[in-house]
PyMOL Python script that loads the backbone (N, CA, C, O; Angstrom):
from pymol import cmd

cmd.read_pdbstr("""\
ATOM      1  N   MET A   1      66.488 -16.317  57.426  1.00  0.00           N
ATOM      2  CA  MET A   1      66.500 -18.510  57.983  1.00  0.00           C
ATOM      3  C   MET A   1      65.458 -18.848  57.728  1.00  0.00           C
ATOM      4  O   MET A   1      64.473 -18.584  58.418  1.00  0.00           O
ATOM      5  N   LYS A   2      65.440 -19.770  56.262  1.00  0.00           N
ATOM      6  CA  LYS A   2      63.928 -20.547  55.962  1.00  0.00           C
ATOM      7  C   LYS A   2      64.259 -21.414  56.223  1.00  0.00           C
ATOM      8  O   LYS A   2      65.343 -21.969  56.399  1.00  0.00           O
ATOM      9  N   LYS A   3      62.271 -21.831  56.327  1.00  0.00           N
ATOM     10  CA  LYS A   3      61.903 -22.716  57.040  1.00  0.00           C
ATOM     11  C   LYS A   3      61.753 -24.279  56.404  1.00  0.00           C
ATOM     12  O   LYS A   3      61.846 -24.078  55.193  1.00  0.00           O
ATOM     13  N   THR A   4      61.657 -25.030  56.507  1.00  0.00           N
ATOM     14  CA  THR A   4      61.967 -26.250  56.226  1.00  0.00           C
ATOM     15  C   THR A   4      60.339 -26.384  56.058  1.00  0.00           C
ATOM     16  O   THR A   4      59.647 -25.657  56.771  1.00  0.00           O
ATOM     17  N   GLU A   5      59.419 -27.687  54.734  1.00  0.00           N
ATOM     18  CA  GLU A   5      58.230 -27.664  55.005  1.00  0.00           C
ATOM     19  C   GLU A   5      57.651 -27.921  56.291  1.00  0.00           C
ATOM     20  O   GLU A   5      56.669 -27.331  56.742  1.00  0.00           O
ATOM     21  N   ARG A   6      58.698 -29.385  57.210  1.00  0.00           N
ATOM     22  CA  ARG A   6      58.284 -29.806  58.304  1.00  0.00           C
ATOM     23  C   ARG A   6      57.665 -29.015  59.339  1.00  0.00           C
ATOM     24  O   ARG A   6      56.601 -29.151  59.943  1.00  0.00           O
ATOM     25  N   GLU A   7      58.966 -27.801  59.423  1.00  0.00           N
ATOM     26  CA  GLU A   7      59.175 -26.213  60.570  1.00  0.00           C
ATOM     27  C   GLU A   7      57.394 -25.732  60.155  1.00  0.00           C
ATOM     28  O   GLU A   7      56.486 -25.599  60.976  1.00  0.00           O
ATOM     29  N   PHE A   8      57.319 -25.580  58.919  1.00  0.00           N
ATOM     30  CA  PHE A   8      55.807 -24.695  58.563  1.00  0.00           C
ATOM     31  C   PHE A   8      54.374 -25.564  58.833  1.00  0.00           C
ATOM     32  O   PHE A   8      53.351 -24.958  59.152  1.00  0.00           O
ATOM     33  N   LEU A   9      54.395 -27.212  58.658  1.00  0.00           N
ATOM     34  CA  LEU A   9      53.235 -27.605  58.797  1.00  0.00           C
ATOM     35  C   LEU A   9      53.152 -27.673  60.304  1.00  0.00           C
ATOM     36  O   LEU A   9      52.013 -27.709  60.769  1.00  0.00           O
ATOM     37  N   GLU A  10      54.203 -27.698  61.170  1.00  0.00           N
ATOM     38  CA  GLU A  10      53.945 -27.546  62.576  1.00  0.00           C
ATOM     39  C   GLU A  10      53.628 -26.293  62.489  1.00  0.00           C
ATOM     40  O   GLU A  10      52.415 -26.158  62.649  1.00  0.00           O
ATOM     41  N   LEU A  11      54.112 -25.420  62.328  1.00  0.00           N
ATOM     42  CA  LEU A  11      53.473 -24.241  62.703  1.00  0.00           C
ATOM     43  C   LEU A  11      51.770 -23.897  62.276  1.00  0.00           C
ATOM     44  O   LEU A  11      50.970 -23.511  63.128  1.00  0.00           O
ATOM     45  N   LEU A  12      51.390 -24.115  60.788  1.00  0.00           N
ATOM     46  CA  LEU A  12      50.145 -24.894  60.585  1.00  0.00           C
ATOM     47  C   LEU A  12      49.599 -25.102  61.429  1.00  0.00           C
ATOM     48  O   LEU A  12      49.164 -24.141  62.064  1.00  0.00           O
ATOM     49  N   GLU A  13      49.285 -26.675  61.966  1.00  0.00           N
ATOM     50  CA  GLU A  13      49.167 -27.318  63.399  1.00  0.00           C
ATOM     51  C   GLU A  13      48.931 -26.501  64.202  1.00  0.00           C
ATOM     52  O   GLU A  13      47.755 -26.167  64.343  1.00  0.00           O
ATOM     53  N   ARG A  14      49.984 -25.874  65.030  1.00  0.00           N
ATOM     54  CA  ARG A  14      50.103 -25.172  65.817  1.00  0.00           C
ATOM     55  C   ARG A  14      48.483 -23.974  65.882  1.00  0.00           C
ATOM     56  O   ARG A  14      47.509 -23.972  66.634  1.00  0.00           O
ATOM     57  N   LYS A  15      48.732 -23.423  65.143  1.00  0.00           N
ATOM     58  CA  LYS A  15      48.365 -22.659  65.078  1.00  0.00           C
ATOM     59  C   LYS A  15      46.294 -22.580  64.672  1.00  0.00           C
ATOM     60  O   LYS A  15      45.310 -21.873  64.888  1.00  0.00           O
ATOM     61  N   ALA A  16      46.779 -24.089  63.858  1.00  0.00           N
ATOM     62  CA  ALA A  16      44.977 -24.321  64.234  1.00  0.00           C
ATOM     63  C   ALA A  16      43.985 -24.862  65.554  1.00  0.00           C
ATOM     64  O   ALA A  16      42.805 -24.809  65.903  1.00  0.00           O
ATOM     65  N   ARG A  17      45.550 -25.520  66.121  1.00  0.00           N
ATOM     66  CA  ARG A  17      44.730 -25.713  67.682  1.00  0.00           C
ATOM     67  C   ARG A  17      44.571 -24.580  68.362  1.00  0.00           C
ATOM     68  O   ARG A  17      43.913 -24.499  69.399  1.00  0.00           O
ATOM     69  N   GLU A  18      45.172 -23.634  67.807  1.00  0.00           N
ATOM     70  CA  GLU A  18      45.036 -22.433  69.439  1.00  0.00           C
ATOM     71  C   GLU A  18      43.803 -21.647  68.207  1.00  0.00           C
ATOM     72  O   GLU A  18      43.498 -20.491  68.498  1.00  0.00           O
ATOM     73  N   ASP A  19      43.271 -22.120  67.173  1.00  0.00           N
ATOM     74  CA  ASP A  19      42.052 -21.192  66.824  1.00  0.00           C
ATOM     75  C   ASP A  19      41.200 -22.324  67.234  1.00  0.00           C
ATOM     76  O   ASP A  19      40.862 -22.081  68.393  1.00  0.00           O
ATOM     77  N   SER A  20      40.582 -23.673  66.770  1.00  0.00           N
ATOM     78  CA  SER A  20      40.176 -24.180  67.423  1.00  0.00           C
ATOM     79  C   SER A  20      39.924 -24.258  69.264  1.00  0.00           C
ATOM     80  O   SER A  20      38.936 -24.811  69.747  1.00  0.00           O
ATOM     81  N   PHE A  21      40.614 -23.841  69.798  1.00  0.00           N
ATOM     82  CA  PHE A  21      41.094 -23.561  71.408  1.00  0.00           C
ATOM     83  C   PHE A  21      40.158 -22.333  71.280  1.00  0.00           C
ATOM     84  O   PHE A  21      38.960 -22.551  71.102  1.00  0.00           O
ATOM     85  N   LEU A  22      40.526 -21.299  71.344  1.00  0.00           N
ATOM     86  CA  LEU A  22      39.071 -20.290  70.709  1.00  0.00           C
ATOM     87  C   LEU A  22      37.983 -20.462  70.492  1.00  0.00           C
ATOM     88  O   LEU A  22      37.034 -19.679  70.525  1.00  0.00           O
ATOM     89  N   VAL A  23      38.033 -21.372  70.282  1.00  0.00           N
ATOM     90  CA  VAL A  23      35.956 -21.473  69.086  1.00  0.00           C
ATOM     91  C   VAL A  23      35.843 -22.544  70.368  1.00  0.00           C
ATOM     92  O   VAL A  23      35.372 -21.822  71.246  1.00  0.00           O
ATOM     93  N   GLN A  24      35.972 -23.523  70.799  1.00  0.00           N
ATOM     94  CA  GLN A  24      35.025 -24.414  71.558  1.00  0.00           C
ATOM     95  C   GLN A  24      35.819 -23.748  73.210  1.00  0.00           C
ATOM     96  O   GLN A  24      35.031 -23.641  74.149  1.00  0.00           O
ATOM     97  N   GLY A  25      36.796 -23.483  73.379  1.00  0.00           N
ATOM     98  CA  GLY A  25      36.855 -23.075  74.916  1.00  0.00           C
ATOM     99  C   GLY A  25      36.111 -21.506  75.541  1.00  0.00           C
ATOM    100  O   GLY A  25      36.200 -20.926  76.623  1.00  0.00           O
ATOM    101  N   GLY A  26      35.646 -21.318  74.735  1.00  0.00           N
ATOM    102  CA  GLY A  26      33.908 -20.157  75.333  1.00  0.00           C
ATOM    103  C   GLY A  26      34.564 -19.287  74.534  1.00  0.00           C
ATOM    104  O   GLY A  26      34.083 -19.666  73.466  1.00  0.00           O
ATOM    105  N   LEU A  27      35.105 -18.639  74.315  1.00  0.00           N
ATOM    106  CA  LEU A  27      35.624 -17.513  74.258  1.00  0.00           C
ATOM    107  C   LEU A  27      34.564 -16.647  73.239  1.00  0.00           C
ATOM    108  O   LEU A  27      34.725 -15.454  72.979  1.00  0.00           O
ATOM    109  N   PHE A  28      33.510 -17.436  72.742  1.00  0.00           N
ATOM    110  CA  PHE A  28      32.301 -17.117  71.390  1.00  0.00           C
ATOM    111  C   PHE A  28      31.043 -17.404  72.459  1.00  0.00           C
ATOM    112  O   PHE A  28      31.547 -18.068  73.365  1.00  0.00           O
ATOM    113  N   PRO A  29      30.212 -17.279  72.625  1.00  0.00           N
ATOM    114  CA  PRO A  29      29.218 -18.255  72.692  1.00  0.00           C
ATOM    115  C   PRO A  29      28.548 -19.216  71.963  1.00  0.00           C
ATOM    116  O   PRO A  29      28.736 -19.119  70.750  1.00  0.00           O
ATOM    117  N   ARG A  30      27.696 -20.276  72.383  1.00  0.00           N
ATOM    118  CA  ARG A  30      27.435 -21.148  71.581  1.00  0.00           C
ATOM    119  C   ARG A  30      27.419 -21.437  70.107  1.00  0.00           C
ATOM    120  O   ARG A  30      27.997 -22.127  69.267  1.00  0.00           O
ATOM    121  N   TRP A  31      26.347 -20.452  70.244  1.00  0.00           N
ATOM    122  CA  TRP A  31      25.404 -20.412  69.031  1.00  0.00           C
ATOM    123  C   TRP A  31      26.537 -19.653  67.545  1.00  0.00           C
ATOM    124  O   TRP A  31      26.493 -19.979  66.359  1.00  0.00           O
ATOM    125  N   ALA A  32      27.334 -18.733  68.124  1.00  0.00           N
ATOM    126  CA  ALA A  32      28.178 -17.909  67.341  1.00  0.00           C
ATOM    127  C   ALA A  32      29.494 -18.958  66.969  1.00  0.00           C
ATOM    128  O   ALA A  32      29.946 -18.702  65.853  1.00  0.00           O
ATOM    129  N   SER A  33      30.077 -19.887  67.548  1.00  0.00           N
ATOM    130  CA  SER A  33      30.743 -20.950  67.062  1.00  0.00           C
ATOM    131  C   SER A  33      29.919 -22.456  66.492  1.00  0.00           C
ATOM    132  O   SER A  33      30.420 -23.471  66.006  1.00  0.00           O
ATOM    133  N   PHE A  34      28.471 -22.116  66.777  1.00  0.00           N
ATOM    134  CA  PHE A  34      28.298 -23.578  65.585  1.00  0.00           C
ATOM    135  C   PHE A  34      27.804 -22.144  64.092  1.00  0.00           C
ATOM    136  O   PHE A  34      27.790 -22.599  62.949  1.00  0.00           O
ATOM    137  N   VAL A  35      27.497 -20.770  64.241  1.00  0.00           N
ATOM    138  CA  VAL A  35      26.718 -20.259  63.199  1.00  0.00           C
ATOM    139  C   VAL A  35      28.160 -20.653  61.913  1.00  0.00           C
ATOM    140  O   VAL A  35      28.077 -21.061  60.754  1.00  0.00           O
ATOM    141  N   GLY A  36      29.710 -20.213  62.995  1.00  0.00           N
ATOM    142  CA  GLY A  36      30.418 -19.640  61.973  1.00  0.00           C
ATOM    143  C   GLY A  36      31.668 -20.666  61.492  1.00  0.00           C
ATOM    144  O   GLY A  36      32.609 -20.490  60.718  1.00  0.00           O
ATOM    145  N   GLU A  37      31.154 -22.060  62.478  1.00  0.00           N
ATOM    146  CA  GLU A  37      31.424 -23.134  61.870  1.00  0.00           C
ATOM    147  C   GLU A  37      30.993 -23.689  60.266  1.00  0.00           C
ATOM    148  O   GLU A  37      31.726 -24.051  59.346  1.00  0.00           O
ATOM    149  N   TRP A  38      29.320 -23.580  60.363  1.00  0.00           N
ATOM    150  CA  TRP A  38      28.242 -23.554  59.599  1.00  0.00           C
ATOM    151  C   TRP A  38      28.689 -22.871  58.116  1.00  0.00           C
ATOM    152  O   TRP A  38      28.994 -23.452  57.074  1.00  0.00           O
ATOM    153  N   LEU A  39      28.614 -21.405  58.410  1.00  0.00           N
ATOM    154  CA  LEU A  39      28.636 -20.821  57.276  1.00  0.00           C
ATOM    155  C   LEU A  39      30.200 -20.381  57.083  1.00  0.00           C
ATOM    156  O   LEU A  39      30.396 -19.376  56.399  1.00  0.00           O
ATOM    157  N   GLY A  40      31.517 -21.183  57.734  1.00  0.00           N
ATOM    158  CA  GLY A  40      32.368 -20.828  57.198  1.00  0.00           C
ATOM    159  C   GLY A  40      32.897 -22.544  56.403  1.00  0.00           C
ATOM    160  O   GLY A  40      34.059 -22.880  56.171  1.00  0.00           O
ATOM    161  N   VAL A  41      31.449 -23.489  56.090  1.00  0.00           N
ATOM    162  CA  VAL A  41      31.429 -24.418  55.076  1.00  0.00           C
ATOM    163  C   VAL A  41      31.014 -23.644  53.493  1.00  0.00           C
ATOM    164  O   VAL A  41      31.549 -23.636  52.384  1.00  0.00           O
ATOM    165  N   ASN A  42      29.970 -23.128  53.990  1.00  0.00           N
ATOM    166  CA  ASN A  42      29.231 -22.902  52.185  1.00  0.00           C
ATOM    167  C   ASN A  42      28.943 -21.676  52.788  1.00  0.00           C
ATOM    168  O   ASN A  42      27.986 -21.836  53.545  1.00  0.00           O
ATOM    169  N   PRO A  43      29.459 -20.190  52.790  1.00  0.00           N
ATOM    170  CA  PRO A  43      28.481 -18.898  53.148  1.00  0.00           C
ATOM    171  C   PRO A  43      27.084 -18.790  52.085  1.00  0.00           C
ATOM    172  O   PRO A  43      26.157 -17.986  52.178  1.00  0.00           O
ATOM    173  N   TRP A  44      27.294 -19.979  50.968  1.00  0.00           N
ATOM    174  CA  TRP A  44      25.870 -19.350  50.327  1.00  0.00           C
ATOM    175  C   TRP A  44      24.653 -19.914  50.384  1.00  0.00           C
ATOM    176  O   TRP A  44      23.779 -19.789  49.526  1.00  0.00           O
ATOM    177  N   ARG A  45      24.556 -20.731  51.694  1.00  0.00           N
ATOM    178  CA  ARG A  45      23.649 -20.900  52.131  1.00  0.00           C
ATOM    179  C   ARG A  45      22.461 -20.081  52.731  1.00  0.00           C
ATOM    180  O   ARG A  45      21.264 -20.332  52.869  1.00  0.00           O
ATOM    181  N   VAL A  46      23.426 -18.764  53.103  1.00  0.00           N
ATOM    182  CA  VAL A  46      22.676 -17.435  53.129  1.00  0.00           C
ATOM    183  C   VAL A  46      22.606 -16.690  52.160  1.00  0.00           C
ATOM    184  O   VAL A  46      21.547 -16.156  51.833  1.00  0.00           O
ATOM    185  N   ILE A  47      24.119 -16.463  51.305  1.00  0.00           N
ATOM    186  CA  ILE A  47      23.813 -15.133  50.599  1.00  0.00           C
ATOM    187  C   ILE A  47      22.948 -15.503  49.608  1.00  0.00           C
ATOM    188  O   ILE A  47      22.305 -14.510  49.269  1.00  0.00           O
ATOM    189  N   VAL A  48      22.671 -16.362  49.059  1.00  0.00           N
ATOM    190  CA  VAL A  48      21.763 -17.024  47.986  1.00  0.00           C
ATOM    191  C   VAL A  48      19.864 -16.779  48.065  1.00  0.00           C
ATOM    192  O   VAL A  48      19.023 -16.435  47.234  1.00  0.00           O
ATOM    193  N   PRO A  49      19.827 -17.121  49.348  1.00  0.00           N
ATOM    194  CA  PRO A  49      18.379 -17.336  49.816  1.00  0.00           C
ATOM    195  C   PRO A  49      18.000 -15.764  50.534  1.00  0.00           C
ATOM    196  O   PRO A  49      16.805 -15.495  50.663  1.00  0.00           O
ATOM    197  N   PHE A  50      18.911 -14.877  50.934  1.00  0.00           N
ATOM    198  CA  PHE A  50      18.704 -13.868  51.230  1.00  0.00           C
ATOM    199  C   PHE A  50      18.568 -13.361  50.189  1.00  0.00           C
ATOM    200  O   PHE A  50      17.365 -13.101  50.170  1.00  0.00           O
ATOM    201  N   SER A  51      19.131 -12.918  48.966  1.00  0.00           N
ATOM    202  CA  SER A  51      19.084 -11.935  47.839  1.00  0.00           C
ATOM    203  C   SER A  51      17.912 -12.297  47.382  1.00  0.00           C
ATOM    204  O   SER A  51      17.102 -11.518  46.879  1.00  0.00           O
ATOM    205  N   ILE A  52      17.754 -13.486  47.529  1.00  0.00           N
ATOM    206  CA  ILE A  52      16.312 -13.633  46.613  1.00  0.00           C
ATOM    207  C   ILE A  52      14.972 -12.932  47.394  1.00  0.00           C
ATOM    208  O   ILE A  52      14.113 -12.180  46.932  1.00  0.00           O
ATOM    209  N   ILE A  53      15.111 -13.381  48.508  1.00  0.00           N
ATOM    210  CA  ILE A  53      14.010 -12.393  49.574  1.00  0.00           C
ATOM    211  C   ILE A  53      14.707 -10.630  49.385  1.00  0.00           C
ATOM    212  O   ILE A  53      15.760 -10.794  48.768  1.00  0.00           O
ATOM    213  N   VAL A  54      14.625  -9.957  49.509  1.00  0.00           N
ATOM    214  CA  VAL A  54      15.624  -8.783  48.987  1.00  0.00           C
ATOM    215  C   VAL A  54      15.053  -8.691  47.974  1.00  0.00           C
ATOM    216  O   VAL A  54      14.084  -7.931  47.972  1.00  0.00           O
ATOM    217  N   TYR A  55      15.422  -9.453  46.635  1.00  0.00           N
ATOM    218  CA  TYR A  55      14.868  -8.812  45.183  1.00  0.00           C
ATOM    219  C   TYR A  55      13.247  -9.238  45.540  1.00  0.00           C
ATOM    220  O   TYR A  55      12.489  -8.315  45.837  1.00  0.00           O
ATOM    221  N   LEU A  56      12.787 -10.453  45.515  1.00  0.00           N
ATOM    222  CA  LEU A  56      11.319 -10.510  45.568  1.00  0.00           C
ATOM    223  C   LEU A  56      10.368  -9.457  46.249  1.00  0.00           C
ATOM    224  O   LEU A  56       9.244  -9.123  45.872  1.00  0.00           O
ATOM    225  N   PHE A  57      11.332  -8.856  47.724  1.00  0.00           N
ATOM    226  CA  PHE A  57      10.612  -7.668  48.327  1.00  0.00           C
ATOM    227  C   PHE A  57      10.784  -6.591  47.546  1.00  0.00           C
ATOM    228  O   PHE A  57       9.728  -6.126  47.117  1.00  0.00           O
ATOM    229  N   ALA A  58      11.706  -6.074  47.241  1.00  0.00           N
ATOM    230  CA  ALA A  58      11.899  -4.633  46.171  1.00  0.00           C
ATOM    231  C   ALA A  58      10.994  -4.823  44.863  1.00  0.00           C
ATOM    232  O   ALA A  58      10.209  -3.964  44.462  1.00  0.00           O
ATOM    233  N   ARG A  59      11.188  -5.939  44.313  1.00  0.00           N
ATOM    234  CA  ARG A  59       9.987  -6.260  43.369  1.00  0.00           C
ATOM    235  C   ARG A  59       8.326  -5.941  43.783  1.00  0.00           C
ATOM    236  O   ARG A  59       7.406  -5.439  43.138  1.00  0.00           O
ATOM    237  N   VAL A  60       8.399  -6.347  44.816  1.00  0.00           N
ATOM    238  CA  VAL A  60       6.692  -6.380  45.012  1.00  0.00           C
ATOM    239  C   VAL A  60       6.593  -4.527  45.761  1.00  0.00           C
ATOM    240  O   VAL A  60       5.608  -3.805  45.911  1.00  0.00           O
ATOM    241  N   MET A  61       7.448  -4.384  45.947  1.00  0.00           N
ATOM    242  CA  MET A  61       6.967  -2.820  46.672  1.00  0.00           C
ATOM    243  C   MET A  61       7.565  -1.864  45.516  1.00  0.00           C
ATOM    244  O   MET A  61       7.164  -0.726  45.759  1.00  0.00           O
ATOM    245  N   PHE A  62       8.251  -1.876  44.523  1.00  0.00           N
ATOM    246  CA  PHE A  62       8.642  -1.285  43.264  1.00  0.00           C
ATOM    247  C   PHE A  62       7.998  -1.058  41.843  1.00  0.00           C
ATOM    248  O   PHE A  62       7.608  -0.132  41.132  1.00  0.00           O
ATOM    249  N   GLY A  63       8.134  -2.749  41.835  1.00  0.00           N
ATOM    250  CA  GLY A  63       7.636  -3.171  40.247  1.00  0.00           C
ATOM    251  C   GLY A  63       8.703  -3.488  39.430  1.00  0.00           C
ATOM    252  O   GLY A  63       9.817  -3.982  39.602  1.00  0.00           O
ATOM    253  N   GLU A  64       8.106  -3.099  38.554  1.00  0.00           N
ATOM    254  CA  GLU A  64       8.868  -3.420  37.175  1.00  0.00           C
ATOM    255  C   GLU A  64      10.755  -2.494  36.934  1.00  0.00           C
ATOM    256  O   GLU A  64      11.730  -2.489  36.184  1.00  0.00           O
ATOM    257  N   VAL A  65      10.238  -1.884  38.139  1.00  0.00           N
ATOM    258  CA  VAL A  65      11.765  -0.741  37.732  1.00  0.00           C
ATOM    259  C   VAL A  65      12.793  -1.319  38.556  1.00  0.00           C
ATOM    260  O   VAL A  65      13.914  -0.809  38.575  1.00  0.00           O
ATOM    261  N   VAL A  66      12.369  -2.860  39.589  1.00  0.00           N
ATOM    262  CA  VAL A  66      13.829  -3.144  39.843  1.00  0.00           C
ATOM    263  C   VAL A  66      14.416  -3.891  39.035  1.00  0.00           C
ATOM    264  O   VAL A  66      15.635  -3.910  38.871  1.00  0.00           O
ATOM    265  N   ARG A  67      13.306  -4.828  38.241  1.00  0.00           N
ATOM    266  CA  ARG A  67      14.245  -5.706  37.371  1.00  0.00           C
ATOM    267  C   ARG A  67      14.719  -5.178  36.502  1.00  0.00           C
ATOM    268  O   ARG A  67      15.864  -5.551  36.247  1.00  0.00           O
ATOM    269  N   GLU A  68      14.033  -3.903  35.478  1.00  0.00           N
ATOM    270  CA  GLU A  68      15.403  -3.251  34.753  1.00  0.00           C
ATOM    271  C   GLU A  68      16.112  -2.799  35.178  1.00  0.00           C
ATOM    272  O   GLU A  68      17.143  -2.620  34.530  1.00  0.00           O
ATOM    273  N   ALA A  69      16.001  -2.239  36.788  1.00  0.00           N
ATOM    274  CA  ALA A  69      17.410  -1.438  37.232  1.00  0.00           C
ATOM    275  C   ALA A  69      18.419  -3.224  37.674  1.00  0.00           C
ATOM    276  O   ALA A  69      19.640  -3.266  37.526  1.00  0.00           O
ATOM    277  N   PHE A  70      17.827  -4.145  38.050  1.00  0.00           N
ATOM    278  CA  PHE A  70      19.146  -5.268  38.395  1.00  0.00           C
ATOM    279  C   PHE A  70      19.582  -5.489  36.619  1.00  0.00           C
ATOM    280  O   PHE A  70      20.743  -5.608  36.227  1.00  0.00           O
ATOM    281  N   LEU A  71      18.533  -5.504  35.854  1.00  0.00           N
ATOM    282  CA  LEU A  71      19.147  -5.876  34.448  1.00  0.00           C
ATOM    283  C   LEU A  71      20.418  -4.824  33.937  1.00  0.00           C
ATOM    284  O   LEU A  71      21.388  -5.141  33.248  1.00  0.00           O
ATOM    285  N   ALA A  72      20.192  -3.892  34.328  1.00  0.00           N
ATOM    286  CA  ALA A  72      21.009  -2.861  34.068  1.00  0.00           C
ATOM    287  C   ALA A  72      22.546  -2.641  34.807  1.00  0.00           C
ATOM    288  O   ALA A  72      23.634  -2.133  34.534  1.00  0.00           O
ATOM    289  N   ILE A  73      21.928  -3.322  35.846  1.00  0.00           N
ATOM    290  CA  ILE A  73      23.075  -2.976  36.684  1.00  0.00           C
ATOM    291  C   ILE A  73      24.592  -4.527  36.107  1.00  0.00           C
ATOM    292  O   ILE A  73      25.805  -4.500  35.899  1.00  0.00           O
ATOM    293  N   TYR A  74      23.682  -5.428  36.087  1.00  0.00           N
ATOM    294  CA  TYR A  74      23.857  -6.336  35.852  1.00  0.00           C
ATOM    295  C   TYR A  74      24.453  -6.551  34.104  1.00  0.00           C
ATOM    296  O   TYR A  74      24.852  -7.668  33.775  1.00  0.00           O
ATOM    297  N   GLY A  75      24.459  -5.603  33.265  1.00  0.00           N
ATOM    298  CA  GLY A  75      24.554  -5.785  31.888  1.00  0.00           C
ATOM    299  C   GLY A  75      23.972  -6.839  30.904  1.00  0.00           C
ATOM    300  O   GLY A  75      24.422  -7.523  29.985  1.00  0.00           O
ATOM    301  N   GLY A  76      22.442  -6.613  31.675  1.00  0.00           N
ATOM    302  CA  GLY A  76      21.571  -7.358  30.410  1.00  0.00           C
ATOM    303  C   GLY A  76      20.861  -7.290  29.705  1.00  0.00           C
ATOM    304  O   GLY A  76      21.349  -7.390  28.579  1.00  0.00           O
ATOM    305  N   TYR A  77      19.498  -7.116  29.718  1.00  0.00           N
ATOM    306  CA  TYR A  77      18.947  -6.886  28.848  1.00  0.00           C
ATOM    307  C   TYR A  77      18.643  -5.284  29.150  1.00  0.00           C
ATOM    308  O   TYR A  77      18.828  -4.628  30.175  1.00  0.00           O
ATOM    309  N   ARG A  78      18.178  -4.962  28.033  1.00  0.00           N
ATOM    310  CA  ARG A  78      17.534  -3.159  27.911  1.00  0.00           C
ATOM    311  C   ARG A  78      16.749  -3.399  27.849  1.00  0.00           C
ATOM    312  O   ARG A  78      16.630  -4.589  27.560  1.00  0.00           O
ATOM    313  N   GLY A  79      15.273  -2.507  28.056  1.00  0.00           N
ATOM    314  CA  GLY A  79      14.423  -2.905  27.551  1.00  0.00           C
ATOM    315  C   GLY A  79      13.938  -1.717  26.524  1.00  0.00           C
ATOM    316  O   GLY A  79      14.250  -0.546  26.739  1.00  0.00           O
ATOM    317  N   ALA A  80      13.041  -2.167  25.236  1.00  0.00           N
ATOM    318  CA  ALA A  80      12.806  -1.385  24.273  1.00  0.00           C
ATOM    319  C   ALA A  80      12.321  -0.460  24.442  1.00  0.00           C
ATOM    320  O   ALA A  80      12.094   0.299  23.500  1.00  0.00           O
TER     321      ALA A  80
END
""", "prot")
cmd.dss("prot")
cmd.show_as("cartoon", "prot")
cmd.util.cbc("prot")
cmd.orient("prot")
């Protein structure tokens, strides 16, 4: 049995209300709901700064080898 567009939209709205109820209803701690909403909008807010910190830490610990390894992984410059 095929669903009409209206039935499909009603189903989506019902599921969205259920998800909202779970998040707002205290199933998760307050901080988890905030972080989930914040990261759900744009996860790059954390991924980019974290990757920069990891790269800089590795660069300080291991030196030029890290730069060459990163460039080799991503197909960039091959040292002379």
